[in-house]
Structures are given as C-alpha cells and as structure tokens.
NUFIMI-191959 format. One record per residue: residue in three letters; x, z, y of N, C-alpha, C in turn. Coordinates in steps of 0.001 Angstrom, whole numbers, always signed. Layout:
N
PT     r      n.c1      n.c3      n.c2     ca.c1     ca.c3     ca.c2      c.c1      c.c3      c.c2
PT   Ala         X         Z         Y         X         Z         Y         X         Z         Y
...
This chain:
166
PT     r      n.c1      n.c3      n.c2     ca.c1     ca.c3     ca.c2      c.c1      c.c3      c.c2
PT   Unk     -4842     -3883     +9534     -3707     -4780     +9393     -3412     -4926     +7897
PT   Unk     -3078     -6129     +7481     -2766     -6327     +6072     -1360     -5811     +5766
PT   Unk     -1133     -5466     +4524      +155     -4913     +4114     +1249     -5965     +4255
PT   Unk     +2378     -5538     +4801     +3514     -6422     +4999     +4733     -5874     +4265
PT   Unk     +5492     -6760     +3662     +6755     -6361     +3029     +7863     -6386     +4092
PT   Unk     +9019     -5866     +3738    +10154     -5914     +4663    +10493     -7367     +4997
PT   Unk    +10419     -8263     +4013    +10694     -9682     +4266     +9655    -10293     +5202
PT   Unk     +8373     -9915     +5024     +7314    -10392     +5923     +7599     -9960     +7355
PT   Unk     +7979     -8707     +7512     +8239     -8158     +8844     +9455     -8836     +9453
PT   Unk    +10543     -8929     +8698    +11772     -9550     +9207    +11515    -10999     +9629
PT   Unk    +10673    -11711     +8888    +10372    -13109     +9209     +9378    -13285    +10341
PT   Unk     +8781    -12199    +10804     +7740    -12278    +11831     +8280    -12285    +13255
PT   Unk     +9538    -11925    +13460    +10042    -11744    +14821    +10260    -13066    +15540
PT   Unk     +9605    -13191    +16698     +9631    -14423    +17481    +10763    -14448    +18492
PT   Unk    +11285    -13277    +18862    +12293    -13244    +19930    +13592    -12588    +19484
PT   Unk    +13827    -12510    +18185    +15010    -11827    +17668    +16133    -12818    +17386
PT   Unk    +17335    -12415    +17735    +18522    -13208    +17389    +18894    -12913    +15938
PT   Unk    +19782    -13703    +15387    +20239    -13460    +14021    +20895    -12088    +13909
PT   Unk    +21669    -11696    +14922    +22306    -10376    +14908    +21276     -9256    +14939
PT   Unk    +20233     -9411    +15760    +19183     -8385    +15825    +18460     -8266    +14487
PT   Unk    +18215     -9379    +13819    +17568     -9334    +12514    +18477     -8689    +11469
PT   Unk    +19766     -8932    +11576    +20718     -8337    +10641    +20783     -6820    +10825
PT   Unk    +20685     -6353    +12073    +20794     -4927    +12383    +19461     -4183    +12306
PT   Unk    +18358     -4912    +12113    +17032     -4308    +12086    +16953     -3221    +11024
PT   Unk    +16476     -2047    +11423    +16222      -977    +10464    +14724      -696    +10465
PT   Unk    +14198      -490     +9293    +12770      -249     +9138    +12483     +1239     +9257
PT   Unk    +11242     +1586     +9590    +10900     +3011     +9635    +11105     +3621     +8245
PT   Unk    +11625     +4840     +8190    +11906     +5440     +6882    +10658     +5650     +6022
PT   Unk     +9503     +5735     +6649     +8266     +5956     +5900     +7457     +4673     +5709
PT   Unk     +8088     +3513     +5776     +7362     +2240     +5657     +6595     +2145     +4330
PT   Unk     +7172     +2626     +3251     +6492     +2531     +1952     +5243     +3413     +1905
PT   Unk     +5148     +4391     +2790     +3986     +5288     +2829     +2934     +4851     +3848
PT   Unk     +3155     +3723     +4494     +2277     +3264     +5561      +866     +2998     +5041
PT   Unk      -100     +3537     +5760     -1516     +3283     +5467     -1919     +2058     +6295
PT   Unk     -1768      +876     +5718     -1962      -375     +6439     -3390      -535     +6937
PT   Unk     -4351        +0     +6233     -5745       -87     +6664     -5989      +707     +7943
PT   Unk     -5136     +1664     +8225     -5249     +2533     +9393     -4574     +1916    +10627
PT   Unk     -3702      +931    +10425     -2920      +374    +11533     -3611      -799    +12210
PT   Unk     -3493      -802    +13531     -3941     -1949    +14328     -2764     -2871    +14590
PT   Unk     -1580     -2292    +14611      -308     -2987    +14740      +757     -2015    +14278
PT   Unk     +1933     -2526    +13968     +3041     -1696    +13517     +4061     -1621    +14650
PT   Unk     +4439      -414    +15031     +5432      -224    +16084     +6322      +944    +15710
PT   Unk     +7625      +796    +15939     +8538     +1887    +15635     +9826     +1755    +16452
PT   Unk    +10515     +2879    +16606    +11815     +2928    +17278    +12904     +2796    +16218
PT   Unk    +13960     +2095    +16562    +15107     +1932    +15674    +15912     +3222    +15671
PT   Unk    +16097     +3817    +14520    +16823     +5081    +14429    +18314     +4929    +14681
PT   Unk    +18836     +3706    +14551    +20274     +3488    +14673    +20693     +2844    +15992
PT   Unk    +19732     +2472    +16795    +20034     +1858    +18091    +19165     +2533    +19147
PT   Unk    +19795     +3224    +20047    +19101     +4112    +20984    +17924     +3466    +21726
PT   Unk    +18103     +2304    +22277    +17065     +1737    +23121    +16178      +698    +22474
PT   Unk    +16330      +465    +21183    +15598      -624    +20541    +14323      -132    +19856
PT   Unk    +13288      -966    +19931    +12035      -717    +19235    +11468     -2040    +18763
PT   Unk    +10411     -1966    +17990     +9805     -3164    +17412     +8288     -3047    +17462
PT   Unk     +7644     -4179    +17660     +6190     -4253    +17693     +5769     -5475    +16884
PT   Unk     +4921     -5255    +15868     +4431     -6342    +15019     +2912     -6253    +14977
PT   Unk     +2250     -7371    +15271      +792     -7434    +15220      +389     -8741    +14542
PT   Unk      -859     -8789    +14130     -1370    -10017    +13535     -2056    -10837    +14610
PT   Unk     -1570    -12053    +14796     -2184    -13000    +15724     -2564    -14224    +14914
PT   Unk     -3851    -14508    +14866     -4307    -15652    +14081     -3992    -15496    +12601
PT   Unk     -4182    -14308    +12055     -3922    -14006    +10639     -2468    -14167    +10233
PT   Unk     -1579    -14109    +11216      -148    -14239    +10947      +580    -13108    +11651
PT   Unk     +1483    -12408    +10967     +2227    -11356    +11669     +3243    -11961    +12633
PT   Unk     +3253    -11436    +13846     +4220    -11842    +14865     +4842    -10560    +15406
PT   Unk     +6163    -10544    +15478     +6855     -9366    +15970     +7732     -9677    +17166
PT   Unk     +7983     -8630    +17953     +8907     -8748    +19079     +9847     -7550    +19076
PT   Unk    +11085     -7818    +19466    +12080     -6771    +19627    +11939     -6238    +21043
PT   Unk    +11907     -4922    +21166    +11731     -4259    +22456    +13008     -3519    +22848
PT   Unk    +13238     -3400    +24138    +14319     -2570    +24678    +13707     -1600    +25666
PT   Unk    +14049      -324    +25523    +13526      +664    +26470    +14512      +855    +27607
PT   Unk    +13976     +1207    +28775    +14826     +1454    +29937    +15522     +2790    +29767
PT   Unk    +16624     +2941    +30459    +17405     +4177    +30373    +17057     +5137    +31494
PT   Unk    +16399     +4669    +32533    +16131     +5488    +33707    +15045     +6522    +33470
PT   Unk    +14934     +7415    +34431    +13880     +8418    +34364    +13016     +8310    +35613
PT   Unk    +11798     +8779    +35487    +10848     +8703    +36585    +10747    +10046    +37288
PT   Unk    +10436    +10008    +38561    +10203    +11241    +39308     +8736    +11657    +39246
PT   Unk     +7918    +10784    +38678     +6491    +11080    +38564     +6277    +12204    +37547
PT   Unk     +5178    +12906    +37683     +4885    +13972    +36734     +4103    +13456    +35530
PT   Unk     +3410    +12331    +35682     +2672    +11759    +34565     +2728    +10238    +34653
PT   Unk     +2413     +9603    +33529     +2456     +8148    +33471     +1406     +7657    +32486
PT   Unk     +1018     +6405    +32634        -5     +5797    +31794      +623     +4717    +30929
PT   Unk      +396     +4787    +29617      +819     +3734    +28701      -101     +2533    +28918
PT   Unk      +472     +1349    +29081      -323      +152    +29329     -1016      -391    +28080
PT   Unk      -656      +103    +26907     -1283      -380    +25678     -2420      +540    +25236
PT   Unk     -2147     +1838    +25112     -3210     +2736    +24635     -3982     +3404    +25770
PT   Unk     -3525     +3203    +27002     -4172     +3791    +28181     -4271     +5309    +28075
PT   Unk     -3237     +5929    +27538     -3167     +7377    +27433     -2288     +7912    +28565
PT   Unk     -2814     +8861    +29318     -2050     +9524    +30370     -1217    +10610    +29713
PT   Unk       +91    +10582    +29998     +1014    +11522    +29371     +2031    +12014    +30390
PT   Unk     +2784    +13070    +30032     +3915    +13443    +30891     +4844    +12236    +31031
PT   Unk     +5433    +12075    +32203     +6219    +10882    +32506     +7351    +10637    +31515
PT   Unk     +7926    +11690    +30942     +9029    +11483    +30005     +8563    +11007    +28632
PT   Unk     +7254    +10864    +28437     +6719    +10367    +27177     +6211     +8934    +27279
PT   Unk     +6457     +8298    +28426     +6124     +6889    +28639     +7382     +6211    +29180
PT   Unk     +7745     +5058    +28595     +8957     +4347    +28999     +8651     +2886    +29290
PT   Unk     +9456     +2303    +30154     +9370      +874    +30405    +10099      +160    +29277
PT   Unk     +9381      -718    +28575     +9969     -1526    +27513     +9955     -2980    +27956
PT   Unk    +11020     -3691    +27629    +11055     -5124    +27908    +11290     -5866    +26601
PT   Unk    +10847     -7107    +26583    +11052     -7975    +25426    +11529     -9322    +25945
PT   Unk    +12587     -9822    +25344    +13078    -11152    +25693    +12023    -12163    +25274
PT   Unk    +11730    -13130    +26154    +10749    -14161    +25821    +11248    -15013    +24665
PT   Unk    +10323    -15572    +23917    +10653    -16470    +22821    +11047    -17831    +23382
PT   Unk    +11829    -18577    +22632    +12199    -19936    +23012    +13302    -20006    +24051
PT   Unk    +13339    -21147    +24743    +14390    -21393    +25732    +14378    -20385    +26871
PT   Unk    +13198    -19939    +27272    +13115    -18961    +28362    +13870    -17684    +27991
PT   Unk    +13732    -17243    +26761    +14453    -16057    +26306    +15951    -16292    +26256
PT   Unk    +16348    -17500    +25879    +17781    -17823    +25859    +18376    -17805    +27260
PT   Unk    +17533    -18079    +28263    +17973    -18005    +29666    +17949    -16570    +30194
PT   Unk    +17421    -15636    +29399    +17391    -14241    +29810    +16072    -13774    +30378
PT   Unk    +15026    -14599    +30324    +13713    -14199    +30830    +13101    -13137    +29916
PT   Unk    +12499    -12137    +30531    +11869    -11055    +29783    +10496    -10740    +30359
PT   Unk     +9710    -10015    +29592     +8462     -9423    +30071     +8541     -7936    +29754
PT   Unk     +7861     -7140    +30545     +7929     -5703    +30320     +6584     -5037    +30478
PT   Unk     +6497     -3845    +29934     +5302     -3030    +30056     +5665     -1578    +29777
PT   Unk     +4812      -680    +30223     +5000      +740    +29938     +4290     +1082    +28641
PT   Unk     +5035     +1717    +27718     +4512     +2104    +26412     +4859     +3560    +26123
PT   Unk     +4138     +4148    +25197     +4497     +5488    +24734     +5936     +5428    +24219
PT   Unk     +6767     +6354    +24649     +8187     +6330    +24316     +8431     +6272    +22816
PT   Unk     +7616     +6972    +22040     +7790     +6972    +20583     +6999     +5849    +19902
PT   Unk     +6361     +4984    +20677     +5578     +3839    +20190     +4450     +4263    +19248
PT   Unk     +3849     +5414    +19529     +2771     +5943    +18689     +1391     +5650    +19272
PT   Unk     +1243     +4577    +19996       -15     +4235    +20658     -1189     +4200    +19688
PT   Unk      -981     +3620    +18507     -2084     +3511    +17543     -2557     +4884    +17069
PT   Unk     -1709     +5906    +17136     -2123     +7269    +16797     -2791     +7950    +17991
PT   Unk     -2257     +7729    +19180     -2773     +8409    +20374     -4227     +8074    +20662
PT   Unk     -4636     +6832    +20393     -6024     +6466    +20676     -7005     +7109    +19708
PT   Unk     -6514     +7632    +18618     -7381     +8258    +17620     -7542     +9757    +17836
PT   Unk     -6868    +10307    +18834     -7013    +11726    +19133     -8395    +11973    +19722
PT   Unk     -9070    +12976    +19249    -10443    +13243    +19680    -10507    +13902    +21052
PT   Unk     -9574    +14776    +21362     -9613    +15517    +22623     -8747    +14826    +23672
PT   Unk     -9128    +14894    +24928     -8289    +14320    +25987     -6910    +14976    +26014
PT   Unk     -5900    +14198    +26389     -4540    +14715    +26460     -4231    +15333    +27817
PT   Unk     -4981    +14979    +28821     -4697    +15466    +30172     -5983    +16033    +30784
PT   Unk     -5834    +17022    +31674     -7033    +17549    +32344     -7753    +16440    +33111
PT   Unk     -9054    +16486    +33099     -9907    +15537    +33821     -9802    +14100    +33314
PT   Unk     -9184    +13901    +32158     -9066    +12549    +31623    -10378    +12169    +30955
PT   Unk    -10934    +11026    +31331    -12181    +10538    +30763    -11825     +9459    +29755
PT   Unk    -12405     +9557    +28577    -12078     +8612    +27518    -13314     +7849    +27070
PT   Unk    -13104     +6602    +26711    -14160     +5791    +26105    -14297     +6217    +24644
PT   Unk    -15232     +5646    +23945    -15388     +5969    +22531    -14101     +5613    +21789
PT   Unk    -13866     +6291    +20677    -12647     +6060    +19909    -12581     +4606    +19439
PT   Unk    -13700     +4064    +18972    -13700     +2672    +18509    -13339     +1708    +19633
PT   Unk    -13864     +1937    +20817    -13544     +1076    +21965    -12077     +1207    +22340
PT   Unk    -11552     +2420    +22283    -10129     +2634    +22599     -9230     +1945    +21575
PT   Unk     -9602     +2014    +20297     -8813     +1363    +19247     -8805      -146    +19465
PT   Unk     -9982      -736    +19701    -10073     -2181    +19937     -9266     -2590    +21165
PT   Unk     -9367     -1826    +22235     -8623     -2137    +23457     -7124     -2049    +23260
PT   Unk     -6686     -1051    +22513     -5256      -893    +22250     -4717     -2076    +21461
PT   Unk     -5441     -2474    +20428     -5022     -3624    +19621     -4963     -4887    +20483
PT   Unk     -5999     -5100    +21303     -6044     -6297    +22150     -4901     -6310    +23161
PT   Unk     -4574     -5159    +23742     -3489     -5111    +24729     -2121     -5292    +24073
PT   Unk     -1931     -4784    +22852      -675     -5010    +22125      -522     -6493    +21804
PT   Unk     -1601     -7110    +21346     -1576     -8542    +21045     -1323     -9362    +22311
PT   Unk     -1920     -8963    +23433     -1730     -9681    +24695      -274     -9600    +25156
PT   Unk      +360     -8454    +24940     +1780     -8340    +25303     +2616     -9304    +24468
PT   Unk     +2344     -9369    +23164     +3079    -10306    +22312     +2816    -11743    +22747
PT   Unk     +1568    -12047    +23120     +1232    -13390    +23627     +2069    -13732    +24863
PT   Unk     +2282    -12761    +25746     +3106    -13003    +26944     +4540    -13335    +26555
PT   Unk     +5054    -12719    +25489     +6406    -13018    +25009     +6449    -14439    +24459
PT   Unk     +5377    -14884    +23823     +5335    -16191    +23169     +4967    -17348    +24087
PT   Unk     +4347    -17073    +25232     +3733    -18162    +26008     +4691    -19252    +26427
PT   Unk     +5925    -18928    +26794     +6864    -19979    +27216     +7280    -20848    +26038
PT   Unk     +7440    -20246    +24831     +7804    -21026    +23654     +6672    -21964    +23250
PT   Unk     +5429    -21500    +23421     +4281    -22359    +23103     +4183    -23521    +24085
PT   Unk     +4539    -23281    +25338     +4501    -24339    +26332     +5565    -25390    +26042
PT   Unk     +6695    -24981    +25441     +7772    -25899    +25111     +7395    -26812    +23944
PT   Unk     +6534    -26310    +23068     +6196    -27055    +21838     +5295    -28247    +22114
C-alpha cells in the first residue's frame, strides 16, 4: 500500500458523515506505519467504543469505510474472520457493519461481515504457525492476497449502491 497522509485518509472515506470525519481519530502509531508491509489499513477508534475504520486501495485510489462493531456476544467457542480466514476464539471475532455509500446509506442500508475484533487481519495472515488445532493453512502469500481481495470486496459492497446511482 502506498503511504497515506492524515488528509489522504480523511478524504478517502466513502460512507462517513461530516460528524464522523470530524470525530475521526487516527491510530497513535500512524507515523511509524510500514506502508510497504500493509495490504490495507484498519484500526479501532480509541475514543469511540464501537467504531473502526478500513482503508484500502481500489483502482490506485484509497477508499475508506467507517465500521461499527456489534455489542453482543456469541455462545460459540470459536469464530472465523471473513477477511483473513483465521479461526479464533469467538470473543476475538466481531460482527462489523458499514453504512452503504450514497442514498442507500442515507436510508440506513448497511452491509456487514465478521472481522478480527482488533482489526489485525493483515498481521494474522502473516503468522507462520496455525492459530487453532487442526487448522490447515494455505501458503502465506496466498493468504495475504486473499485477505487483501476480501477486504477490497467488502469495501466494494459498501460502494455498489452509490456506483449504481451515478
């Protein structure tokens, strides 16, 4: 991923209201980010309990979405992140939703997916050893490519109604 400034990131959000952009807080270690290592940028807002952010490059342009995590808990013992495909204890995977871009989002339409609660998917796919017993993993390069593609596909789902309106 190419290096992004705070202004680049703030301008990338497709589904953010003016208030959400005003309240946006960046990760405290943003200046230390190894951009060559990232497939996408994702972080939890330290000042807003349920808010997170996901920014990826689509067509050589950064596009971001504001995420909201669910408050509920699961009775399952384990869960699968839909982006990095990592099996984890259920309390480490959360349902995140994103308001759709455009008029659909203004009507309250959302899309959701299960993600690592701390949004560390890009790190989890780089772990060499399996996280769960009997977990079979593809090559690290294949996992990295798949994670990036699934993150981008989620952002595409947020954008699809706005693109149809255009």
